[in-house]
Backbone as JSON Lines, residues from 0, in Angstrom:
{"i":0,"aa":"A","n":[10.92,116.85,-22.88],"ca":[10.15,115.63,-22.79],"c":[8.65,115.93,-22.8]}
{"i":1,"aa":"I","n":[8.26,117.05,-22.19],"ca":[6.85,117.4,-22.14],"c":[6.31,117.69,-23.53]}
{"i":2,"aa":"S","n":[7.04,118.5,-24.3],"ca":[6.55,118.83,-25.64],"c":[6.56,117.62,-26.56]}
{"i":3,"aa":"A","n":[7.53,116.73,-26.41],"ca":[7.58,115.51,-27.22],"c":[6.38,114.62,-26.92]}
{"i":4,"aa":"A","n":[6.06,114.45,-25.64],"ca":[4.9,113.63,-25.26],"c":[3.61,114.25,-25.77]}
{"i":5,"aa":"S","n":[3.48,115.56,-25.66],"ca":[2.27,116.25,-26.13],"c":[2.09,116.1,-27.63]}
{"i":6,"aa":"E","n":[3.16,116.3,-28.37],"ca":[3.1,116.17,-29.83],"c":[2.75,114.74,-30.23]}
{"i":7,"aa":"G","n":[3.35,113.75,-29.56],"ca":[3.04,112.36,-29.85],"c":[1.6,112.01,-29.55]}
{"i":8,"aa":"A","n":[1.06,112.53,-28.45],"ca":[-0.34,112.28,-28.1],"c":[-1.28,112.9,-29.13]}
{"i":9,"aa":"R","n":[-0.99,114.13,-29.55],"ca":[-1.84,114.78,-30.56],"c":[-1.83,114.01,-31.87]}
{"i":10,"aa":"L","n":[-0.66,113.54,-32.29],"ca":[-0.58,112.79,-33.54],"c":[-1.34,111.48,-33.43]}
{"i":11,"aa":"A","n":[-1.15,110.75,-32.34],"ca":[-1.84,109.47,-32.17],"c":[-3.35,109.63,-32.06]}
{"i":12,"aa":"A","n":[-3.81,110.8,-31.61],"ca":[-5.24,111.05,-31.44],"c":[-5.92,111.47,-32.74]}
{"i":13,"aa":"A","n":[-5.16,111.79,-33.77],"ca":[-5.76,112.18,-35.05],"c":[-6.57,111.01,-35.61]}
{"i":14,"aa":"H","n":[-7.68,111.32,-36.3],"ca":[-8.59,110.25,-36.72],"c":[-7.96,109.27,-37.7]}
{"i":15,"aa":"D","n":[-6.94,109.68,-38.43],"ca":[-6.32,108.79,-39.42],"c":[-4.94,108.28,-38.97]}
{"i":16,"aa":"R","n":[-4.65,108.39,-37.67],"ca":[-3.36,107.95,-37.13],"c":[-3.59,107.0,-35.97]}
{"i":17,"aa":"G","n":[-2.49,106.44,-35.44],"ca":[-2.64,105.48,-34.35],"c":[-1.53,105.59,-33.32]}
{"i":18,"aa":"L","n":[-1.6,104.72,-32.33],"ca":[-0.63,104.73,-31.23],"c":[0.81,104.54,-31.7]}
{"i":19,"aa":"P","n":[1.09,103.6,-32.63],"ca":[2.49,103.44,-33.06],"c":[3.08,104.71,-33.67]}
{"i":20,"aa":"E","n":[2.26,105.46,-34.41],"ca":[2.76,106.7,-35.01],"c":[3.03,107.76,-33.95]}
{"i":21,"aa":"G","n":[2.19,107.8,-32.93],"ca":[2.42,108.74,-31.83],"c":[3.67,108.42,-31.05]}
{"i":22,"aa":"E","n":[3.88,107.12,-30.79],"ca":[5.1,106.7,-30.09],"c":[6.34,107.03,-30.92]}
{"i":23,"aa":"A","n":[6.28,106.76,-32.22],"ca":[7.43,107.02,-33.09],"c":[7.76,108.51,-33.14]}
{"i":24,"aa":"R","n":[6.73,109.35,-33.23],"ca":[6.94,110.8,-33.27],"c":[7.58,111.28,-31.96]}
{"i":25,"aa":"T","n":[7.09,110.75,-30.86],"ca":[7.64,111.11,-29.55],"c":[9.12,110.72,-29.48]}
{"i":26,"aa":"R","n":[9.45,109.51,-29.91],"ca":[10.84,109.05,-29.9],"c":[11.73,109.94,-30.78]}
{"i":27,"aa":"D","n":[11.23,110.3,-31.97],"ca":[12.0,111.16,-32.87],"c":[12.3,112.51,-32.22]}
{"i":28,"aa":"L","n":[11.3,113.11,-31.58],"ca":[11.5,114.4,-30.94],"c":[12.44,114.29,-29.74]}
{"i":29,"aa":"L","n":[12.34,113.21,-28.99],"ca":[13.26,113.01,-27.87],"c":[14.69,112.83,-28.35]}
{"i":30,"aa":"E","n":[14.86,112.08,-29.42],"ca":[16.2,111.86,-29.98],"c":[16.82,113.19,-30.4]}
{"i":31,"aa":"A","n":[16.0,114.07,-30.98],"ca":[16.5,115.37,-31.42],"c":[16.82,116.29,-30.23]}
{"i":32,"aa":"S","n":[16.14,116.1,-29.1],"ca":[16.33,117.02,-27.98],"c":[17.27,116.5,-26.89]}
{"i":33,"aa":"V","n":[17.23,115.21,-26.58],"ca":[18.08,114.7,-25.51],"c":[19.15,113.74,-26.01]}
{"i":34,"aa":"G","n":[19.27,113.62,-27.31],"ca":[20.34,112.81,-27.9],"c":[20.26,111.35,-27.57]}
{"i":35,"aa":"G","n":[21.36,110.8,-27.09],"ca":[21.46,109.36,-26.89],"c":[20.95,108.85,-25.55]}
{"i":36,"aa":"L","n":[20.28,109.69,-24.77],"ca":[19.76,109.21,-23.5],"c":[18.64,108.19,-23.75]}
{"i":37,"aa":"P","n":[18.64,107.09,-23.04],"ca":[17.6,106.08,-23.25],"c":[16.26,106.57,-22.7]}
{"i":38,"aa":"A","n":[15.27,106.6,-23.56],"ca":[13.94,107.07,-23.15],"c":[12.94,105.93,-23.26]}
{"i":39,"aa":"K","n":[12.06,105.86,-22.29],"ca":[10.97,104.88,-22.33],"c":[9.72,105.64,-22.77]}
{"i":40,"aa":"V","n":[9.07,105.16,-23.84],"ca":[7.87,105.8,-24.37],"c":[6.76,104.76,-24.47]}
{"i":41,"aa":"D","n":[5.6,105.08,-23.91],"ca":[4.44,104.2,-23.99],"c":[3.23,105.04,-24.39]}
{"i":42,"aa":"A","n":[2.42,104.52,-25.3],"ca":[1.17,105.17,-25.69],"c":[0.03,104.19,-25.48]}
{"i":43,"aa":"A","n":[-1.09,104.71,-25.01],"ca":[-2.26,103.87,-24.75],"c":[-3.52,104.71,-24.88]}
{"i":44,"aa":"T","n":[-4.65,104.04,-24.98],"ca":[-5.92,104.76,-24.98],"c":[-6.47,104.78,-23.56]}
{"i":45,"aa":"A","n":[-7.28,105.79,-23.29],"ca":[-7.9,105.94,-21.97],"c":[-9.21,106.69,-22.15]}
{"i":46,"aa":"T","n":[-9.97,106.78,-21.1],"ca":[-11.2,107.56,-21.11],"c":[-11.0,108.77,-20.21]}
{"i":47,"aa":"V","n":[-11.23,109.95,-20.76],"ca":[-11.08,111.2,-20.02],"c":[-12.41,111.95,-20.1]}
{"i":48,"aa":"G","n":[-13.08,112.09,-18.99],"ca":[-14.36,112.79,-18.97],"c":[-15.4,112.14,-19.87]}
{"i":49,"aa":"G","n":[-15.34,110.83,-20.01],"ca":[-16.29,110.1,-20.84],"c":[-15.92,110.05,-22.32]}
{"i":50,"aa":"A","n":[-14.82,110.67,-22.7],"ca":[-14.39,110.68,-24.1],"c":[-13.13,109.83,-24.26]}
{"i":51,"aa":"E","n":[-12.98,109.22,-25.45],"ca":[-11.78,108.44,-25.73],"c":[-10.6,109.37,-25.92]}
{"i":52,"aa":"A","n":[-9.48,109.02,-25.32],"ca":[-8.28,109.84,-25.39],"c":[-7.05,108.97,-25.58]}
{"i":53,"aa":"V","n":[-5.95,109.62,-25.91],"ca":[-4.65,108.97,-26.02],"c":[-3.77,109.51,-24.91]}
{"i":54,"aa":"V","n":[-3.04,108.62,-24.27],"ca":[-2.09,109.0,-23.22],"c":[-0.7,108.55,-23.66]}
{"i":55,"aa":"V","n":[0.24,109.47,-23.67],"ca":[1.64,109.14,-23.98],"c":[2.45,109.43,-22.72]}
{"i":56,"aa":"E","n":[3.17,108.4,-22.26],"ca":[4.02,108.53,-21.08],"c":[5.48,108.44,-21.51]}
{"i":57,"aa":"V","n":[6.3,109.31,-20.94],"ca":[7.73,109.35,-21.27],"c":[8.52,109.34,-19.97]}
{"i":58,"aa":"E","n":[9.57,108.54,-19.96],"ca":[10.52,108.55,-18.84],"c":[11.92,108.68,-19.42]}
{"i":59,"aa":"V","n":[12.63,109.72,-18.98],"ca":[13.98,110.01,-19.48],"c":[14.9,110.21,-18.28]}
{"i":60,"aa":"P","n":[16.09,109.59,-18.28],"ca":[17.02,109.81,-17.17],"c":[17.5,111.26,-17.12]}
{"i":61,"aa":"V","n":[17.76,111.72,-15.91],"ca":[18.26,113.08,-15.72],"c":[19.78,113.02,-15.64]}
{"i":62,"aa":"P","n":[20.48,113.62,-16.61],"ca":[21.94,113.6,-16.55],"c":[22.47,114.61,-15.54]}
{"i":63,"aa":"V","n":[23.39,114.16,-14.7],"ca":[24.01,115.05,-13.72],"c":[25.44,115.35,-14.15]}
{"i":64,"aa":"F","n":[26.2,114.3,-14.4],"ca":[27.58,114.44,-14.87],"c":[27.69,113.72,-16.2]}
{"i":65,"aa":"G","n":[27.65,114.45,-17.28],"ca":[27.69,113.81,-18.59],"c":[26.44,112.98,-18.81]}
{"i":66,"aa":"L","n":[26.62,111.69,-19.0],"ca":[25.49,110.81,-19.25],"c":[25.08,110.0,-18.02]}
{"i":67,"aa":"W","n":[25.68,110.29,-16.85],"ca":[25.33,109.55,-15.64],"c":[24.3,110.34,-14.85]}
{"i":68,"aa":"G","n":[23.21,109.72,-14.54],"ca":[22.15,110.42,-13.82],"c":[21.8,109.73,-12.52]}
{"i":69,"aa":"V","n":[21.02,110.4,-11.72],"ca":[20.6,109.85,-10.44],"c":[19.09,109.67,-10.36]}
{"i":70,"aa":"G","n":[18.39,110.01,-11.4],"ca":[16.94,109.92,-11.38],"c":[16.39,109.99,-12.79]}
{"i":71,"aa":"A","n":[15.1,110.24,-12.87],"ca":[14.45,110.31,-14.17],"c":[13.32,111.33,-14.13]}
{"i":72,"aa":"I","n":[13.01,111.85,-15.3],"ca":[11.84,112.71,-15.47],"c":[10.74,111.83,-16.04]}
{"i":73,"aa":"H","n":[9.57,111.9,-15.43],"ca":[8.42,111.13,-15.91],"c":[7.32,112.13,-16.25]}
{"i":74,"aa":"V","n":[6.89,112.14,-17.52],"ca":[5.82,113.04,-17.94],"c":[4.72,112.24,-18.62]}
{"i":75,"aa":"Q","n":[3.53,112.82,-18.62],"ca":[2.37,112.18,-19.23],"c":[1.59,113.25,-19.97]}
{"i":76,"aa":"A","n":[1.22,112.96,-21.22],"ca":[0.43,113.9,-22.02],"c":[-0.84,113.21,-22.5]}
{"i":77,"aa":"H","n":[-1.93,113.98,-22.57],"ca":[-3.22,113.46,-23.01],"c":[-3.72,114.26,-24.2]}
{"i":78,"aa":"A","n":[-4.43,113.6,-25.1],"ca":[-5.11,114.28,-26.21],"c":[-6.4,113.52,-26.49]}
{"i":79,"aa":"L","n":[-7.49,114.26,-26.68],"ca":[-8.76,113.61,-27.0],"c":[-8.72,113.05,-28.41]}
{"i":80,"aa":"K","n":[-9.23,111.85,-28.58],"ca":[-9.24,111.16,-29.87],"c":[-10.19,111.89,-30.81]}
{"i":81,"aa":"E","n":[-9.73,112.21,-32.02],"ca":[-10.59,112.85,-33.02],"c":[-11.62,111.85,-33.52]}
{"i":82,"aa":"V","n":[-12.81,112.35,-33.77],"ca":[-13.88,111.52,-34.33],"c":[-14.17,112.03,-35.73]}
{"i":83,"aa":"H","n":[-14.02,111.16,-36.71],"ca":[-14.27,111.54,-38.1],"c":[-15.75,111.32,-38.41]}
{"i":84,"aa":"R","n":[-16.43,112.36,-38.79],"ca":[-17.86,112.27,-39.11],"c":[-18.07,112.63,-40.57]}
{"i":85,"aa":"G","n":[-17.62,111.76,-41.43],"ca":[-17.76,112.12,-42.83],"c":[-17.86,110.99,-43.68]}
């Protein structure tokens, strides 16, 4: 979940990409890694140290017995928004 959130944040922060693309990339990576577990993915902009950034949050249930879990993993990834100067 951590690497999926990080990759989604980096993609969404690219100067020619946006939040929907970052969310979609995160979902694709989660589907490939955790299969059919329901994942909640949210992407938003934020300010980090005075710079515009993208934040991707992921929540995935923790399976204990098969697909039944008792909790969830919550991760958050940040990437600074690229600025195109050309």
